[in-house]
C-alpha positions, 0 to 999 in steps of 0.5 A: 595560482592564476591560468591564462588562455588567450586566442586571436581571430586572424582574418587571415587563417580561416582555421581562427575563426571559428568557434571550434578553433576558440574552444579547441585552443582554450582546451589546450591552454588551459588542461597544459596549465593547470592541474592533473584534475584538467587534465583527467577531464580532457584524457577522459573526453580524449578516450570517449572519442575513441581515441581521437578517432571520432572528431568531438562535435562543436557543443561537445567541445564546449561541454568540455571546456565548461567541465575544466572552468567548473574543477574547483581550487584551480584559481582564478582563470582569465580567458582573453579573446582577441579581435572578434570582428576579424570572426566571419559574420553573415547576418542571413546563415548562423555565422561564426561571429555568431556562434563566438559570440553565443559561447561567451554569453554562455561562460559569462553566464557561469557567473564563476567567481574566478574566471574573468573575460576579456574580448578585443574588438573594433569599436563597430562591434557591439557586444551588448549585456555582454558589455559589463566593462566596455573601454574605448581605445579609440579618442583616448589622450595617452593613446593619440600621444603614443602615435605622435611620439612614434610617427616623430620617432619614424620621420626623425629616424629616416635618413630621406624624411630628415632632408625634407623641410621640417614644415613638410615633416611636421605635416606628415605627423599630424595628417597621419596621427588625425587618420590613425584613429586609434590604429 
């Protein structure tokens, strides 16, 4: 049986912009959906931190996550980390993004045969050696077609826009689709 854990870095929510939030969420998701062995691992972790009265360090959380991921016989585990570019990056200090990328590298370096990791970001993010299979969604014909179809449906279904001349409606569709940059 496969497990999926998903995390979205949200620029509007400071609680969802760091490594601690990512690891805590992954642990909660994986231990809820996996076997009693992962639950036992998390329960022992909780007890080791005085039943929640002592906050674990980020390093302790990462160690616990690795222990959960290394439990044998659990099936495939898919970890999806979305919008890493929304994680703050300050090159002058130890940044949240740096911590997240270091964690992802550690998980990749486990080379666990049943763990699959998918990371999404805007194209300006550089993953270097982490990007074993990079897929760009920008400038893809299907994506551009989807954007054009969406714009046509909005323009044609809006009562005010339907009164515009056909050429003006087409200009709106062409301009917006050309400047969408895949978004």
